GUGU-283962 format. One record per residue: x negated, y, z negated of N, C-alpha, C, O in turn; residue in three letters; residue number from 1. Coordinates in nm, 3 decimals. Atoms other than C-alpha are relative to their C-alpha. Layout:
X:Y:Z:X:Y:Z:X:Y:Z:X:Y:Z:ala:NUM
...
***
This chain:
-0.141:-0.038:-0.003:-11.085:8.465:-9.397:0.079:-0.107:0.074:0.027:-0.176:0.162:unk:1
-0.089:0.097:-0.064:-10.792:8.249:-9.294:0.089:0.070:0.102:0.147:0.175:0.075:unk:2
-0.084:-0.052:-0.107:-10.608:8.311:-8.968:0.105:-0.105:0.033:0.072:-0.219:0.068:unk:3
-0.109:0.091:-0.036:-10.268:8.152:-8.911:0.055:0.046:0.134:0.115:0.153:0.145:unk:4
-0.039:-0.033:-0.136:-10.194:8.150:-8.539:0.129:-0.075:0.032:0.132:-0.198:0.033:unk:5
-0.131:0.060:-0.025:-9.828:8.089:-8.456:0.016:-0.027:0.150:0.028:0.066:0.230:unk:6
-0.002:0.036:-0.142:-9.810:7.899:-8.129:0.086:-0.124:0.023:0.045:-0.217:0.093:unk:7
-0.086:0.119:-0.009:-9.518:7.656:-8.156:0.114:0.014:0.100:0.176:-0.085:0.139:unk:8
-0.121:-0.024:-0.080:-9.254:7.817:-7.934:-0.008:-0.043:0.145:-0.115:-0.077:0.196:unk:9
-0.011:0.045:-0.139:-9.135:7.730:-7.585:-0.039:0.106:0.102:-0.071:0.071:0.216:unk:10
0.029:-0.106:-0.097:-9.200:8.068:-7.423:0.106:0.007:0.109:0.074:0.016:0.227:unk:11
-0.109:0.008:-0.097:-8.858:8.062:-7.258:0.010:0.123:0.091:0.060:0.112:0.203:unk:12
-0.008:-0.120:-0.084:-8.887:8.421:-7.131:-0.090:-0.009:0.122:-0.072:0.065:0.219:unk:13
0.093:0.014:-0.112:-9.167:8.309:-6.901:0.028:-0.123:0.087:-0.050:-0.155:0.177:unk:14
-0.035:0.111:-0.088:-8.993:8.008:-6.752:0.027:0.054:0.141:0.086:0.161:0.153:unk:15
0.047:0.139:-0.002:-9.053:7.852:-6.503:-0.151:-0.018:-0.024:-0.202:-0.130:-0.018:unk:16
0.144:0.013:0.020:-9.420:7.931:-6.575:-0.035:-0.088:-0.119:-0.143:-0.147:-0.123:unk:17
0.029:0.076:0.121:-9.393:7.757:-6.912:0.069:-0.136:-0.004:0.079:-0.198:-0.110:unk:18
-0.068:0.131:0.000:-9.209:7.444:-6.804:-0.097:-0.115:-0.015:-0.060:-0.222:-0.064:unk:19
0.097:0.108:0.004:-9.528:7.240:-6.781:-0.111:0.019:-0.103:-0.189:-0.073:-0.127:unk:20
0.100:-0.024:0.105:-9.746:7.400:-7.049:0.041:0.119:-0.084:0.115:0.206:-0.036:unk:21
-0.032:-0.114:0.085:-9.718:7.640:-7.343:-0.058:0.129:0.057:-0.162:0.127:0.124:unk:22
0.051:-0.125:-0.058:-9.761:8.007:-7.254:-0.135:0.039:-0.057:-0.212:0.111:0.008:unk:23
0.132:-0.032:0.058:-10.059:8.031:-7.489:-0.113:-0.067:0.076:-0.230:-0.033:0.055:unk:24
0.102:0.065:-0.082:-10.242:7.804:-7.243:-0.005:0.057:0.142:-0.070:0.000:0.230:unk:25
0.011:-0.070:-0.128:-10.191:8.044:-6.952:-0.144:0.045:0.019:-0.206:0.096:-0.074:unk:26
0.139:-0.034:-0.026:-10.527:8.105:-6.787:-0.016:0.149:0.033:0.049:0.203:0.122:unk:27
0.033:-0.141:-0.025:-10.665:8.459:-6.804:-0.105:0.013:0.108:-0.113:0.115:0.177:unk:28
0.094:0.012:-0.111:-10.945:8.357:-6.569:-0.022:-0.149:0.023:0.052:-0.231:-0.032:unk:29
0.016:0.141:-0.037:-11.081:8.033:-6.430:-0.030:-0.092:-0.119:-0.004:-0.212:-0.113:unk:30
0.046:0.086:0.109:-11.213:7.911:-6.766:0.057:0.034:-0.136:0.023:-0.031:-0.235:unk:31
-0.044:-0.047:0.132:-11.026:8.094:-7.042:0.151:0.012:-0.008:0.213:0.079:0.075:unk:32
-0.144:-0.015:0.024:-10.671:8.057:-7.174:0.023:0.105:-0.109:-0.070:0.146:-0.179:unk:33
-0.036:-0.100:0.100:-10.486:8.304:-7.397:-0.043:-0.046:-0.140:-0.109:0.029:-0.212:unk:34
0.026:0.048:0.135:-10.517:8.089:-7.709:-0.149:-0.027:-0.022:-0.202:0.004:-0.128:unk:35
0.144:0.025:0.011:-10.874:7.981:-7.644:-0.076:0.130:-0.019:-0.169:0.137:-0.099:unk:36
0.066:-0.130:0.012:-10.977:8.343:-7.602:0.018:0.057:-0.140:-0.077:0.106:-0.200:unk:37
-0.028:-0.053:0.133:-10.809:8.446:-7.927:-0.086:-0.068:-0.105:-0.147:-0.003:-0.189:unk:38
0.077:0.077:0.098:-10.975:8.169:-8.125:-0.149:0.034:0.008:-0.214:0.053:-0.094:unk:39
0.144:-0.021:-0.016:-11.320:8.232:-7.981:-0.041:0.144:-0.032:-0.151:0.167:-0.082:unk:40
0.032:-0.138:0.035:-11.308:8.610:-8.019:0.003:0.019:-0.152:-0.082:0.089:-0.207:unk:41
-0.002:-0.006:0.147:-11.207:8.573:-8.384:-0.127:-0.061:-0.056:-0.191:-0.004:-0.144:unk:42
0.119:0.068:0.049:-11.490:8.327:-8.437:-0.127:0.082:0.026:-0.223:0.075:-0.051:unk:43
0.118:-0.082:-0.033:-11.734:8.567:-8.272:-0.028:0.102:-0.109:-0.144:0.128:-0.142:unk:44
0.017:-0.107:0.098:-11.672:8.834:-8.536:0.023:-0.047:-0.144:0.004:0.030:-0.239:unk:45
-0.015:0.057:0.134:-11.593:8.605:-8.830:-0.044:-0.146:0.009:0.038:-0.237:0.027:unk:46
0.057:0.133:-0.021:-11.823:8.305:-8.813:0.050:-0.103:-0.101:0.044:-0.224:-0.075:unk:47
-0.050:0.090:0.105:-11.675:8.160:-9.134:0.153:-0.014:0.004:0.213:-0.067:-0.090:unk:48
-0.146:-0.001:-0.008:-11.315:8.193:-9.016:0.060:-0.140:-0.012:0.011:-0.237:0.047:unk:49
-0.084:0.120:0.005:-11.065:7.924:-9.112:0.120:0.030:0.091:0.206:0.111:0.057:unk:50
-0.104:-0.028:-0.099:-10.837:7.916:-8.808:0.100:-0.116:0.002:0.064:-0.231:0.026:unk:51
-0.109:0.098:0.007:-10.503:7.736:-8.840:0.099:0.030:0.111:0.151:0.141:0.118:unk:52
-0.092:-0.020:-0.112:-10.287:7.691:-8.532:0.126:-0.084:-0.024:0.119:-0.206:-0.038:unk:53
-0.128:0.070:0.016:-9.919:7.606:-8.578:0.052:-0.034:0.139:0.071:0.053:0.223:unk:54
-0.036:0.050:-0.133:-9.809:7.394:-8.284:0.136:-0.070:-0.005:0.182:-0.114:-0.110:unk:55
-0.129:0.066:-0.012:-9.482:7.249:-8.160:0.024:-0.045:0.142:0.007:-0.162:0.175:unk:56
-0.028:0.027:-0.141:-9.391:7.272:-7.791:-0.128:-0.048:0.070:-0.231:0.020:0.069:unk:57
0.113:0.059:-0.072:-9.623:7.046:-7.588:-0.128:0.010:-0.081:-0.233:0.050:-0.031:unk:58
0.110:-0.020:0.095:-9.851:7.038:-7.890:-0.126:-0.075:0.036:-0.236:-0.031:0.003:unk:59
0.118:0.078:-0.035:-10.082:6.771:-7.752:-0.090:0.074:0.098:-0.212:0.059:0.095:unk:60
0.081:-0.080:-0.093:-10.193:7.006:-7.475:-0.085:0.101:-0.076:-0.202:0.122:-0.043:unk:61
0.074:-0.099:0.078:-10.292:7.269:-7.732:-0.111:-0.068:-0.079:-0.222:-0.016:-0.088:unk:62
0.103:0.073:0.075:-10.476:7.013:-7.944:-0.119:-0.034:0.091:-0.235:-0.020:0.051:unk:63
0.108:0.034:-0.093:-10.675:6.901:-7.641:-0.078:0.124:0.040:-0.200:0.120:0.049:unk:64
0.064:-0.125:-0.041:-10.747:7.259:-7.536:-0.101:0.049:-0.104:-0.207:0.101:-0.070:unk:65
0.082:-0.055:0.107:-10.896:7.345:-7.875:-0.079:-0.107:-0.076:-0.124:-0.083:-0.188:unk:66
0.063:0.111:0.073:-11.053:7.010:-7.966:-0.145:0.027:-0.037:-0.198:-0.035:-0.129:unk:67
0.140:-0.031:0.028:-11.403:7.161:-7.961:-0.017:0.134:-0.071:-0.129:0.186:-0.080:unk:68
0.006:-0.136:0.055:-11.317:7.489:-8.136:0.016:0.006:-0.152:0.038:0.114:-0.207:unk:69
0.001:0.004:0.147:-11.312:7.378:-8.502:0.121:0.072:-0.060:0.106:0.159:-0.146:unk:70
-0.122:-0.055:0.056:-10.950:7.467:-8.573:0.078:-0.110:-0.071:0.061:-0.229:-0.044:unk:71
-0.091:0.092:0.068:-10.694:7.308:-8.802:0.138:0.015:0.063:0.179:0.125:0.100:unk:72
-0.133:-0.003:-0.060:-10.352:7.216:-8.668:0.107:-0.031:-0.104:0.090:-0.117:-0.190:unk:73
-0.120:0.029:0.077:-10.015:7.228:-8.839:0.113:-0.018:0.100:0.137:0.069:0.184:unk:74
-0.106:0.032:-0.096:-9.726:7.067:-8.653:0.136:0.039:-0.055:0.175:-0.003:-0.164:unk:75
-0.140:-0.030:0.031:-9.377:7.216:-8.661:0.087:-0.087:0.089:0.111:-0.051:0.205:unk:76
-0.078:0.090:-0.084:-9.162:6.925:-8.537:0.138:0.054:0.035:0.206:0.000:0.122:unk:77
-0.133:-0.059:-0.022:-8.851:7.143:-8.549:-0.009:0.134:0.074:0.076:0.221:0.056:unk:78
0.026:-0.127:-0.069:-8.990:7.419:-8.324:0.119:0.046:0.085:0.139:0.166:0.105:unk:79
-0.109:-0.037:-0.090:-8.683:7.407:-8.098:0.119:0.062:-0.072:0.204:0.125:-0.010:unk:80
-0.114:-0.055:0.075:-8.444:7.506:-8.379:-0.046:0.097:-0.108:0.036:0.146:-0.186:unk:81
0.050:-0.098:0.096:-8.669:7.730:-8.588:-0.066:0.114:0.076:-0.096:0.103:0.195:unk:82
0.079:-0.109:-0.055:-8.836:8.062:-8.528:-0.131:0.005:-0.078:-0.173:-0.095:-0.136:unk:83
0.130:-0.009:0.067:-9.162:8.192:-8.675:0.011:-0.020:-0.150:-0.088:-0.055:-0.216:unk:84
-0.021:0.026:0.142:-9.012:8.167:-9.023:-0.030:-0.148:-0.031:-0.104:-0.179:-0.124:unk:85
0.022:0.143:0.020:-9.006:7.788:-8.994:-0.144:-0.040:0.027:-0.201:-0.120:-0.047:unk:86
0.138:0.035:-0.033:-9.347:7.769:-8.829:-0.096:0.042:-0.110:-0.185:-0.035:-0.147:unk:87
0.088:-0.045:0.107:-9.515:7.976:-9.099:0.021:-0.083:-0.126:-0.074:-0.110:-0.200:unk:88
-0.028:0.081:0.118:-9.343:7.771:-9.368:-0.076:-0.133:0.005:-0.124:-0.181:-0.098:unk:89
0.075:0.124:-0.012:-9.507:7.456:-9.233:-0.149:0.021:-0.030:-0.219:-0.073:-0.066:unk:90
0.141:-0.032:0.031:-9.843:7.633:-9.279:-0.012:0.063:-0.137:-0.111:0.132:-0.165:unk:91
-0.008:-0.071:0.128:-9.750:7.745:-9.630:-0.121:-0.021:-0.090:-0.158:0.069:-0.166:unk:92
0.116:0.025:0.085:-10.050:7.583:-9.797:-0.111:0.102:0.024:-0.188:0.135:-0.066:unk:93
0.107:-0.093:-0.035:-10.276:7.827:-9.615:0.032:0.144:-0.041:-0.053:0.232:-0.030:unk:94
-0.033:-0.132:0.053:-10.089:8.126:-9.758:-0.053:0.017:-0.143:-0.034:0.123:-0.204:unk:95
0.058:-0.009:0.134:-10.265:8.051:-10.086:-0.149:0.033:0.006:-0.222:0.011:-0.091:unk:96
0.138:-0.042:-0.016:-10.597:8.177:-9.952:-0.016:0.144:-0.050:0.082:0.212:-0.081:unk:97
0.029:-0.134:0.054:-10.767:8.500:-10.064:0.028:0.112:0.100:0.059:0.224:0.060:unk:98
-0.023:-0.100:-0.104:-10.727:8.682:-9.731:0.058:-0.070:0.120:-0.002:-0.165:0.172:unk:99
-0.070:0.070:-0.106:-10.483:8.586:-9.458:0.043:0.098:0.109:0.099:0.203:0.082:unk:100
-0.051:-0.073:-0.115:-10.418:8.720:-9.110:0.096:-0.091:0.075:0.060:-0.203:0.111:unk:101
-0.100:0.075:-0.076:-10.101:8.602:-8.934:0.014:0.066:0.136:0.039:0.186:0.144:unk:102
0.000:-0.057:-0.135:-10.103:8.648:-8.558:0.069:-0.096:0.096:0.052:-0.217:0.088:unk:103
-0.066:0.083:-0.101:-9.892:8.525:-8.270:-0.102:-0.052:0.100:-0.197:0.018:0.135:unk:104
0.095:0.063:-0.091:-10.068:8.288:-8.034:0.001:0.053:0.140:-0.082:0.013:0.222:unk:105
-0.004:-0.058:-0.135:-9.970:8.491:-7.728:-0.052:0.144:0.002:-0.024:0.219:0.095:unk:106
0.058:-0.134:0.007:-10.158:8.806:-7.835:-0.135:0.000:0.073:-0.221:-0.085:0.048:unk:107
0.129:-0.023:-0.065:-10.438:8.926:-7.609:-0.044:0.140:-0.042:0.013:0.240:0.002:unk:108
0.048:-0.126:0.057:-10.632:9.197:-7.791:-0.139:0.030:0.053:-0.218:-0.060:0.080:unk:109
0.134:-0.039:-0.043:-10.934:9.394:-7.681:-0.102:-0.049:-0.101:-0.070:-0.069:-0.219:unk:110
0.106:0.045:0.089:-11.263:9.282:-7.825:-0.020:0.098:-0.115:-0.049:0.058:-0.228:unk:111
0.017:-0.103:0.103:-11.284:9.611:-8.015:0.106:-0.012:-0.109:0.076:0.006:-0.227:unk:112
-0.107:0.016:0.098:-10.948:9.552:-8.183:-0.027:-0.121:-0.090:-0.006:-0.114:-0.211:unk:113
0.032:0.118:0.080:-11.053:9.205:-8.295:-0.116:0.029:-0.094:-0.115:-0.011:-0.210:unk:114
0.117:-0.033:0.081:-11.386:9.337:-8.420:0.034:0.098:-0.113:-0.005:0.076:-0.227:unk:115
-0.025:-0.109:0.096:-11.255:9.650:-8.596:0.110:-0.030:-0.100:0.105:0.018:-0.213:unk:116
-0.119:0.015:0.083:-10.927:9.526:-8.739:0.033:-0.146:-0.031:0.040:-0.185:-0.148:unk:117
-0.050:0.136:0.020:-10.825:9.164:-8.688:-0.094:-0.082:-0.089:-0.048:-0.157:-0.175:unk:118
0.096:0.083:0.074:-11.145:9.013:-8.831:-0.046:0.062:-0.131:-0.134:0.007:-0.197:unk:119
0.041:-0.069:0.123:-11.175:9.257:-9.123:0.082:-0.047:-0.120:0.203:-0.068:-0.108:unk:120
-0.072:0.031:0.124:-11.086:9.164:-9.480:0.085:0.120:-0.041:0.058:0.234:-0.002:unk:121
-0.086:-0.108:0.048:-10.813:9.365:-9.648:0.025:-0.015:-0.150:0.025:-0.126:-0.203:unk:122
-0.032:0.000:0.144:-10.735:9.462:-10.007:0.148:0.027:-0.025:0.190:0.038:-0.140:unk:123
-0.142:-0.031:0.013:-10.367:9.532:-9.939:0.074:-0.052:0.124:0.011:-0.076:0.227:unk:124
-0.075:0.054:-0.113:-10.087:9.408:-9.710:0.037:0.109:0.102:0.080:0.218:0.065:unk:125
-0.043:-0.095:-0.103:-10.026:9.580:-9.378:0.029:-0.072:0.132:-0.020:-0.182:0.158:unk:126
-0.030:0.048:-0.135:-9.886:9.526:-9.031:-0.060:0.098:0.101:-0.084:0.214:0.070:unk:127
0.051:-0.085:-0.106:-10.019:9.660:-8.705:0.116:0.046:0.087:0.202:-0.033:0.126:unk:128
-0.098:-0.055:-0.092:-9.804:9.891:-8.495:-0.072:0.088:0.100:-0.184:0.134:0.076:unk:129
0.055:-0.086:-0.104:-9.866:10.088:-8.178:0.099:0.112:0.028:0.205:0.091:0.086:unk:130
-0.092:-0.113:-0.014:-9.712:10.434:-8.178:0.011:0.050:0.144:0.097:0.132:0.174:unk:131
-0.012:-0.038:-0.141:-9.774:10.473:-7.803:0.103:-0.086:0.072:0.139:-0.059:0.186:unk:132
-0.100:0.089:-0.060:-9.524:10.195:-7.737:0.129:0.013:-0.078:0.136:-0.017:-0.197:unk:133
-0.126:-0.029:0.067:-9.168:10.283:-7.814:0.116:-0.063:0.079:0.214:0.004:0.112:unk:134
-0.100:0.072:-0.078:-8.966:10.020:-7.627:0.113:-0.049:-0.090:0.089:-0.104:-0.197:unk:135
-0.115:0.055:0.071:-8.616:9.936:-7.743:0.002:-0.151:0.016:-0.061:-0.207:0.106:unk:136
-0.018:0.146:-0.004:-8.522:9.573:-7.812:-0.130:-0.077:-0.026:-0.135:-0.198:-0.004:unk:137
0.121:0.064:0.048:-8.876:9.500:-7.932:0.008:-0.003:-0.153:0.096:0.060:-0.212:unk:138
0.006:-0.002:0.146:-8.965:9.427:-8.294:-0.073:0.127:-0.039:-0.195:0.137:-0.023:unk:139
0.052:-0.133:0.025:-9.015:9.786:-8.408:-0.013:0.029:-0.148:0.043:-0.040:-0.233:unk:140
0.033:-0.032:0.138:-9.137:9.953:-8.724:0.041:0.143:-0.033:0.003:0.237:0.036:unk:141
-0.036:-0.132:0.052:-8.984:10.243:-8.914:-0.080:0.022:-0.127:-0.091:-0.066:-0.213:unk:142
0.089:-0.027:0.113:-9.211:10.412:-9.166:0.046:0.122:-0.079:0.129:0.200:-0.034:unk:143
-0.015:-0.119:0.082:-9.205:10.666:-9.447:-0.131:0.020:-0.073:-0.167:-0.058:-0.161:unk:144
0.132:-0.020:0.057:-9.539:10.811:-9.541:-0.094:-0.109:0.044:-0.109:-0.133:0.164:unk:145
0.095:0.108:-0.031:-9.792:10.528:-9.561:0.065:-0.138:0.004:-0.002:-0.237:0.033:unk:146
-0.064:0.130:0.019:-9.533:10.254:-9.605:0.101:-0.032:0.110:0.160:0.056:0.172:unk:147
-0.103:0.050:-0.090:-9.311:10.043:-9.383:0.134:0.003:-0.072:0.147:-0.049:-0.183:unk:148
-0.137:0.002:0.055:-8.940:10.104:-9.446:0.075:-0.125:0.045:0.141:-0.192:-0.035:unk:149
-0.073:0.113:-0.055:-8.804:9.836:-9.216:-0.065:-0.038:0.133:-0.124:0.046:0.202:unk:150
0.040:0.048:-0.132:-8.896:9.623:-8.915:0.119:-0.078:0.057:0.181:-0.159:-0.012:unk:151
-0.119:0.064:-0.059:-8.628:9.507:-8.673:0.000:0.021:0.150:-0.068:0.110:0.201:unk:152
-0.024:-0.021:-0.143:-8.526:9.467:-8.310:0.119:0.092:0.024:0.152:0.123:0.139:unk:153
-0.124:-0.077:-0.014:-8.219:9.680:-8.379:-0.012:0.143:-0.053:0.087:0.200:-0.099:unk:154
0.021:-0.136:0.049:-8.370:10.016:-8.474:0.021:0.102:0.112:-0.019:0.079:0.227:unk:155
-0.014:-0.110:-0.097:-8.273:10.339:-8.299:-0.110:0.104:-0.020:-0.144:0.178:0.073:unk:156
0.112:-0.090:0.029:-8.551:10.539:-8.467:-0.113:-0.083:-0.060:-0.092:-0.161:-0.152:unk:157
0.114:0.078:0.049:-8.897:10.396:-8.523:-0.129:0.068:0.042:-0.132:0.151:0.133:unk:158
0.131:-0.058:-0.026:-9.265:10.482:-8.524:-0.069:-0.063:0.121:-0.142:0.004:0.193:unk:159
0.063:0.069:-0.112:-9.372:10.221:-8.271:0.030:-0.148:-0.002:0.098:-0.198:-0.091:unk:160
-0.020:0.143:-0.011:-9.374:9.860:-8.161:-0.094:-0.076:-0.093:-0.212:-0.042:-0.106:unk:161
0.078:0.090:0.083:-9.494:9.593:-8.402:-0.090:-0.084:0.091:-0.045:-0.135:0.193:unk:162
0.098:0.069:-0.084:-9.808:9.426:-8.264:-0.015:-0.148:-0.033:-0.109:-0.213:0.014:unk:163
-0.001:0.143:0.034:-9.730:9.081:-8.410:-0.128:-0.046:-0.069:-0.174:-0.158:-0.048:unk:164
0.116:0.033:0.082:-10.029:9.090:-8.644:0.026:0.055:-0.140:0.055:0.174:-0.156:unk:165
-0.020:-0.038:0.139:-9.994:9.097:-9.024:-0.122:-0.043:-0.081:-0.172:-0.154:-0.065:unk:166
0.117:0.031:0.082:-10.281:9.112:-9.273:0.039:0.008:-0.148:0.105:0.103:-0.192:unk:167
-0.043:0.013:0.138:-10.240:9.004:-9.636:-0.119:-0.027:-0.092:-0.213:-0.098:-0.057:unk:168
0.097:0.034:0.104:-10.450:9.002:-9.950:0.055:-0.119:-0.079:0.161:-0.172:-0.047:unk:169
-0.038:0.121:0.074:-10.431:8.721:-10.207:0.135:0.013:-0.069:0.213:-0.083:-0.070:unk:170
-0.126:-0.018:0.072:-10.142:8.869:-10.405:0.118:0.001:0.097:0.218:-0.068:0.074:unk:171
-0.114:-0.013:-0.093:-9.920:8.960:-10.109:0.025:-0.130:0.077:0.140:-0.159:0.110:unk:172
-0.022:0.125:-0.072:-9.977:8.627:-9.931:0.078:-0.100:-0.086:0.160:-0.175:-0.034:unk:173
-0.075:0.088:0.091:-9.850:8.438:-10.236:0.142:0.051:-0.021:0.235:-0.028:-0.037:unk:174
-0.133:-0.060:0.011:-9.559:8.678:-10.267:0.083:-0.038:0.122:0.202:-0.070:0.111:unk:175
-0.069:0.041:-0.122:-9.471:8.604:-9.905:0.036:-0.148:-0.006:0.145:-0.187:0.038:unk:176
-0.029:0.143:0.012:-9.494:8.231:-9.976:0.124:-0.024:-0.084:0.208:-0.107:-0.049:unk:177
-0.119:0.013:0.084:-9.237:8.265:-10.254:0.126:0.037:0.078:0.228:-0.031:0.070:unk:178
-0.116:-0.045:-0.078:-9.005:8.456:-10.023:0.035:-0.099:0.110:0.153:-0.127:0.134:unk:179
-0.023:0.101:-0.103:-9.047:8.202:-9.743:0.071:-0.122:-0.058:0.169:-0.171:0.000:unk:180
-0.063:0.116:0.063:-8.962:7.916:-9.976:0.146:0.027:-0.031:0.232:-0.059:-0.009:unk:181
-0.138:-0.035:0.034:-8.650:8.096:-10.093:0.088:0.003:0.125:0.199:-0.050:0.124:unk:182
-0.082:-0.016:-0.120:-8.528:8.178:-9.742:0.017:-0.131:0.076:0.123:-0.158:0.131:unk:183
-0.012:0.131:-0.066:-8.603:7.834:-9.597:0.097:-0.089:-0.077:0.175:-0.163:-0.017:unk:184
-0.095:0.077:0.082:-8.416:7.675:-9.889:0.143:0.046:0.024:0.238:-0.030:0.003:unk:185
-0.133:-0.054:-0.032:-8.125:7.900:-9.790:0.032:-0.015:0.148:0.127:0.046:0.198:unk:186
-0.021:0.036:-0.141:-8.152:7.766:-9.431:-0.012:0.121:0.093:0.064:0.134:0.189:unk:187
0.025:-0.116:-0.085:-8.283:8.093:-9.284:-0.124:-0.019:0.086:-0.190:0.078:0.124:unk:188
0.123:0.031:-0.071:-8.563:7.918:-9.095:0.002:0.040:0.147:-0.100:0.029:0.216:unk:189
-0.008:-0.044:-0.140:-8.438:8.049:-8.758:-0.028:0.150:0.015:-0.008:0.205:0.123:unk:190
0.035:-0.142:-0.005:-8.546:8.405:-8.844:-0.149:0.016:0.026:-0.226:-0.079:0.019:unk:191
0.142:-0.030:-0.008:-8.877:8.576:-8.779:-0.058:0.006:-0.141:0.010:0.046:-0.235:unk:192
0.059:-0.006:0.134:-9.120:8.548:-9.070:-0.009:0.144:-0.049:-0.009:0.168:-0.169:unk:193
0.004:-0.142:0.039:-9.141:8.928:-9.065:0.128:0.042:-0.072:0.128:0.139:-0.147:unk:194
-0.124:-0.029:0.072:-8.779:8.927:-9.185:-0.016:-0.028:-0.149:0.051:0.033:-0.231:unk:195
0.030:0.025:0.142:-8.914:8.782:-9.510:-0.071:0.120:-0.060:-0.044:0.158:-0.174:unk:196
0.066:-0.122:0.046:-9.142:9.085:-9.541:0.100:0.112:-0.023:0.092:0.186:-0.121:unk:197
-0.103:-0.104:0.013:-8.843:9.313:-9.485:0.084:-0.023:-0.124:0.116:0.071:-0.196:unk:198
-0.077:0.032:0.121:-8.647:9.133:-9.756:-0.079:0.035:-0.125:-0.022:0.083:-0.224:unk:199
0.084:-0.036:0.114:-8.939:9.181:-9.992:-0.003:0.151:-0.021:-0.001:0.199:-0.134:unk:200
-0.001:-0.147:0.009:-8.946:9.554:-9.913:0.132:0.048:-0.059:0.134:0.133:-0.148:unk:201
-0.133:-0.048:0.041:-8.570:9.596:-9.963:0.039:-0.047:-0.140:0.094:0.030:-0.219:unk:202
-0.053:0.059:0.123:-8.508:9.365:-10.256:-0.099:-0.002:-0.116:-0.059:-0.011:-0.232:unk:203
0.099:0.021:0.106:-8.835:9.349:-10.448:-0.104:0.112:-0.009:-0.208:0.097:-0.072:unk:204
0.088:-0.117:0.006:-8.995:9.691:-10.399:-0.143:-0.031:0.046:-0.239:0.025:-0.006:unk:205
0.130:0.038:-0.055:-9.279:9.533:-10.203:-0.056:0.115:0.082:0.013:0.169:0.169:unk:206
0.064:-0.109:-0.074:-9.522:9.794:-10.073:-0.080:-0.058:0.118:-0.186:-0.117:0.100:unk:207
0.061:0.049:-0.123:-9.607:9.705:-9.713:-0.050:0.120:0.080:0.028:0.209:0.113:unk:208
0.060:-0.111:-0.072:-9.845:9.938:-9.532:-0.008:-0.031:0.149:0.033:-0.138:0.194:unk:209
0.015:0.020:-0.144:-9.918:9.981:-9.163:-0.130:0.062:0.048:-0.187:0.149:-0.019:unk:210
0.115:-0.060:-0.068:-10.208:10.059:-8.932:0.040:0.022:0.145:0.085:-0.070:0.212:unk:211
-0.033:-0.035:-0.138:-10.153:10.238:-8.603:-0.119:-0.035:0.089:-0.229:0.017:0.068:unk:212
0.108:0.042:-0.090:-10.359:10.076:-8.326:0.016:0.064:0.138:-0.013:0.001:0.240:unk:213
-0.026:-0.071:-0.125:-10.271:10.334:-8.061:-0.123:0.016:0.087:-0.111:0.034:0.209:unk:214
0.123:-0.020:-0.076:-10.635:10.365:-7.956:-0.062:-0.130:0.050:-0.172:-0.130:0.105:unk:215
0.053:0.131:-0.042:-10.679:9.994:-7.882:0.087:-0.060:0.111:0.207:-0.033:0.121:unk:216
-0.073:0.073:-0.104:-10.582:9.778:-7.585:0.045:-0.134:-0.054:-0.031:-0.204:-0.121:unk:217
-0.053:0.130:0.042:-10.359:9.480:-7.652:0.129:-0.025:0.074:0.188:0.068:0.129:unk:218
-0.132:0.032:-0.053:-10.054:9.300:-7.524:0.049:-0.130:-0.063:-0.031:-0.217:-0.099:unk:219
-0.063:0.127:0.037:-9.813:9.031:-7.636:0.066:-0.054:0.125:0.145:0.016:0.189:unk:220
-0.042:0.053:-0.130:-9.737:8.802:-7.346:0.144:-0.053:-0.009:0.168:-0.168:-0.044:unk:221
-0.141:0.036:-0.004:-9.358:8.802:-7.316:0.052:-0.011:0.142:0.149:-0.083:0.168:unk:222
-0.047:0.000:-0.138:-9.321:8.863:-6.942:-0.116:0.002:0.098:-0.232:0.003:0.058:unk:223
0.102:0.006:-0.104:-9.506:8.858:-6.611:-0.090:0.123:-0.003:-0.211:0.110:0.015:unk:224
0.083:-0.121:0.010:-9.621:9.220:-6.648:-0.103:-0.012:-0.111:-0.215:0.038:-0.098:unk:225
0.092:0.020:0.111:-9.778:9.123:-6.979:-0.116:-0.090:0.040:-0.229:-0.071:-0.006:unk:226
0.107:0.088:-0.047:-9.974:8.847:-6.807:-0.104:0.078:0.077:-0.224:0.055:0.062:unk:227
0.093:-0.082:-0.078:-10.125:9.100:-6.569:-0.083:0.088:-0.091:-0.203:0.105:-0.070:unk:228
0.072:-0.082:0.097:-10.216:9.328:-6.860:-0.102:-0.085:-0.075:-0.214:-0.041:-0.099:unk:229
0.090:0.089:0.073:-10.369:9.034:-7.046:-0.124:-0.033:0.083:-0.235:-0.036:0.031:unk:230
0.113:0.030:-0.087:-10.587:8.946:-6.747:-0.093:0.121:0.012:-0.215:0.107:0.020:unk:231
0.080:-0.121:-0.007:-10.702:9.306:-6.726:-0.087:0.016:-0.125:-0.204:0.051:-0.116:unk:232
0.075:-0.009:0.125:-10.804:9.305:-7.095:-0.114:-0.101:-0.002:-0.225:-0.069:-0.044:unk:233
0.103:0.102:-0.006:-10.993:8.980:-7.045:-0.112:0.041:0.095:-0.230:0.025:0.062:unk:234
0.102:-0.042:-0.098:-11.172:9.117:-6.736:-0.090:0.108:-0.058:-0.210:0.108:-0.035:unk:235
0.078:-0.108:0.060:-11.282:9.426:-6.930:-0.097:-0.056:-0.104:-0.209:-0.007:-0.117:unk:236
0.086:0.055:0.103:-11.423:9.214:-7.212:-0.116:-0.080:0.056:-0.215:-0.103:-0.014:unk:237
0.105:0.080:-0.062:-11.632:9.012:-6.967:-0.102:0.084:0.074:-0.199:0.030:0.127:unk:238
0.094:-0.087:-0.073:-11.806:9.313:-6.814:-0.131:0.016:-0.078:-0.222:0.086:-0.032:unk:239
***
């Protein structure tokens, strides 16, 4: 399976901690960074994984960090003026694979979540949400039955927080590629790539499913509290 890890951003919410290195290189313990842990845990449960890391901010540090981890790099030279839409577009060739998982490079997931969900093949497109987390101003997911209705940071009613992990089969990954090309050509590269999924749902009757990961530990490292949670998850996995 192919994993596209989006790790090009500056991590401005964590400044000044990210002034000298990308937040994905924050150390969870003396020998393990966020990004290194993600790559190695995926490889543990999917030995044939094709792991693609999209880099931008201080990209040479990330390349050096992962030089022994058999990953492919895609450089987004416009990381400062694009969002994940632009970063994923630079990795567009890899959206033509049979099974694709798109994951943010600042995700710290429990080993069980990586084993049970992240590293599993899928026959249909779905996003991960956590119904135990219902924070406003996060990227949230509204559902109807088994399907996603909309994902946005501006929802007043929603099922839970989006966990920044999307899984696609061969058909849906190519459908997303078409939508990305259209939106980038229309200069919408400063949006989240998930906004392309939403456009597909609204305009093209795209059926996007979801999986609730309420029983798993995970965090997306956006703030200092998230760093502490991430270290706790790492410590538990090393026991």
